[in-house]
Structure formats: C-alpha cells, structure tokens
Phi, psi and omega in degrees: 000124180260352182294136180272143176246104182298321179301307177302320179295323178291319175302309185298320179300313180299322179294331184264013178061029172280126182295152182296335176293348175279011182306120185279353188264157182294129181304133181095348182276159174301325181289324176296322180289321178295315177304312183297320185291319178295319180299311185296317178308309183290312182304310178302318179293319178298313180303314185293323179289326179292323184283330174295324182284349181267000000 
C-alpha cells in the first residue's frame, strides 16, 4: 500500500519526539489537519502518562 496516512504519520512523529512544528504538509490542507490531530492524540497521551508518574 503506497497511500500515505497523515494521521498515522503524525502519531508516529509524536512517538519519535518529532515536534508538531515539523508537520510536512501544507498549512491549511486536510493532510496538515490530519497530521496535527494524530500528533496531538499521541502527544496528549504521553503527557498524561508522564504527569501521572510525577
């Protein structure tokens, strides 16, 4: 499968500690929004786990 999944790419980027500002898609595009949503989903989850541990 060669289709890119911007949401999954954003999730993967967050897991790899790649900052949200590194979104490779054109600002305002659907892909940009999907990538950001995926990144935020994982980043928020990571943040919540870290705050529980402190």
